[in-house]
N, C-alpha and C positions, 0 to 999 in steps of 0.2 A: 901827601896828603894822609894823615892817618886813619885806620881803619878805626872804625867806632860799628860797627856792627856784621851781623852773622845770619842769611839766609839759609835753612837745609831742609831739603828735601827726606825725604822720607824713606818708603823704601826702596831699599838699593843703598841708603844713606847710616844710617841707624841704626837698622832691622833689614832682616830678609824673615819674609812666609813665619813671621811672629814671633822670629826671635833677636833678641838685640844682636848688631856686630860689637865685636871686642871692642873693646876698650869705649864708644861709643856712649856711654851713660859717664863716662868719667874727664871726655869730652866736653860734650857737654854742657859738664856740672861747674869745669875751670874756667868756658866760657865766659856763664855768666858771674863767676865770678873773678873773672878783670874784667867784668863792666859790662861789655858787649851788649849792644841789642841785641837781639836773639829772633826770627819770627820764621816756624816751619810751614817748608809752602808741598803740598805735596797736590798728586797730579788725578788723585784719585775720583772716583767715580762710584765707587761699588759699598759705599757708605756714608753716612754725616757723620759731622765734624765729631758731635757731642760720642758717634762710637769711636774715629779716631784718636780723639784724646782718651779713651778709656782703653786703649790696647795701649798709647804710649803709655799712659800708666804701668800696666801690667807687666808691664815692659822694664818697670824702672825708673824713665824718663818722667821730667817733672815741665808741664806743658798749662799754660791757662788755656782758657777754650780759646781769647781773643790773639793770643799768640800763633792761630792755628789755620791756615788758608787757602782753603779749596775753590776748583772751578765751578763752584755751586753759588762762593760768595760774591761771584765777580758775572756769571749769570744772573742773578737776579738783580745788581747792581746793574745792568745793563738792560734785564728787562725792563722793570720799572721804568728806568728811563727813555722808554721807545712807548710808554703806553702799554705794551703788552700785561692780560691777566689771563689769559687763560692760552693754556699749555697743554700739551701734549709731554709727559716726562716717559722716554725713555733710555728708562736705568730702569738698575733693583729698585722693586719696594721702597724700603729702607730710605733709599735715599730725598722721599719726598719731604719728608723732617727739615730737610736745608729748604723747600718749597712755604714754606707753611707764606698762608696773607693772597696763593696763586690759586685758578680756578683748576683744576688738573683732569683733563678732558677728553678721551675714547675721539670722540669726532671732531670732527672743524677748529682745530687750537688756531690763534693767532701765531704760536712758533711751536716745533719742534723743536724738546730739548733733549740733546741724544749723548748719554754714558754705557761704561761697556755692559754689554750684556752682552758678555761671553758668547758662551756655547748655546745663547740664548739670542743670535741672530741669525735665525730662521731666512730661510725665502720669503716665508708666508712675512715673518713679520717687516725683514726690513720694506716689502712692497705695500707694506700699510702704509708705511713711513712718506717710502713716492708719496702712492695716493694726496697724502695732507699735505702736501709740500704743490704738486699738480693744481692743489686746491686754494693754495697763495698762504698757507703756512709757511716762515722765515724759517731755515734749519740757523739754532745754536748748538754748536759744540760746549762741549767741555772742556774738550783738548783734541790736540788728532794727531798723538804718537804711531809715529808704524809698527813701530813691537814691545812686548810688553816682553816681563822672565815668568814667569810660568810655572814653579815646576821647578827644578834644572835647567831649561829653556827655554829661547827664547824664541815667542811665538804672536801671532798678529795681535794687536795692539784694536782701539777705538778707528782709529786713523782710519784705514782700508775702508772700512763699511760709509763715513762720510763722505772720501772724496767718491766711493759711488758711486751713492746719492745726490752728490755735487752733480754727479756727471751725466747723472737716468733723469734728472729733474733740469737739468740748468739754475741750478745756482749756484751760491759763495755760500759756505758757511761761517758765520759769525762764531770763531773757534775763542773762546774766553779763560778753557788754563793756557797753561804754560805749552810755549813760549812769548804767549802775551804782550807784549810792552804793559794795558789795564794790571791785570796780572802782579805782576811785581811790581808797576807802581802804588799802586794800594798797597802792600807791604811797608815799601818804604816812606807811602803817609804817614800808616802807623805808628812807626818808627819818629819822624818827623827827622831825618836822614835824607841827604843826597846818594844819588847813586855812587860817586864816587868813596863813599865815606863805607860802602856796602860790598862785602862779596859773597856771589852765591854761591852753596855748596852741592853738583849734584855726579848723577850719574850716567845721563841721557842728555849725549855730546849736543842735538837737537834744543831740544825742551828748554834741558838745565839753564845748559853752555851757552848753543846760542842765541838761546832766548835772553839770559842775563845778558849777555853782552850787548844783547842789539839794543837793551834796555840803558846802557849809560855802564856796569858795577862789570864789576873783574870778578871773573868766575874759577873754579877748583875743579878738579875731574876727577872721583874716586874710581879708584880701577878693582869696584863693586857691584852686583846689582846685575846690571845689563852693558856694561862694560865691557866693548869687544876689542878688541887687538886689531881692526877695522878702524878705528874710532883716532887713530891713529893717523890714518892716510883719509878723514874727513877733506872733500874736495872745497867746504867752508870754513870749518870752524875748529880755530887752535886754541884751548884753553889757556887762559895766567897760565895754571901750570897742573901738576897732577901728582896728587897724591896714591900709596898701596892700597890705606886706605885712612876711614876716619879717625883710625888712634893716630897714625901718622899728622895729620892735621894741623896740633898747633906748633910745630918744629917749622909751617911751611908759612903760618900765618905768622910766621914772630917777624921772617920779612919784612911783613908790611906796614908795620906797623913803626 
């Protein structure tokens, strides 16, 4: 089946710490020139989608706002379908921009929407969220990544805190970002393409690669960003291919078209 579209992760694939990865801009332009449908999928929960786009443009990437898919988009759709209007947003304040139309509250929410609070994950903050869950709020996790790259090192991401709240409150979070199948389905629908026509390119073995394969896509892992040699021995997930970086992606994709 001919390749018709590409989904690209952002941090760790196209750029790292605010700097474009060598060759990334050229590859993105080349994929567009080849007529492939393209969407950018990010699990970031620290900045709104408009800011993600502005940062991409500052690094020289051409991206329309509608080309960028974030967990907040899936969360909005999920919450609206569930009839939820009052939410507590446990995420950096700027992300409130992506939840326009919802009532943001500090007490008695219908749902707790949790993103990466980083160093603000204090005992007091997490305990307050726990109390809201005991009061009947549902837990909506923008993603559940176990670790991320902060500077030069791998570090705790949102997932361990989501797991702690699930365990303490006896609930199961609704996870809306990668690797949720709904997240990938939303991007595919926007392209008007079937999963078999599209390849996902990411650095995260579980969220990007496992998530995409679970949604029926082929998936290529780049050996940049949060890639680790331990990924070679993952018990469940084997990418359809690996490349040293985004710069070598076109050569790999040529074998799929």
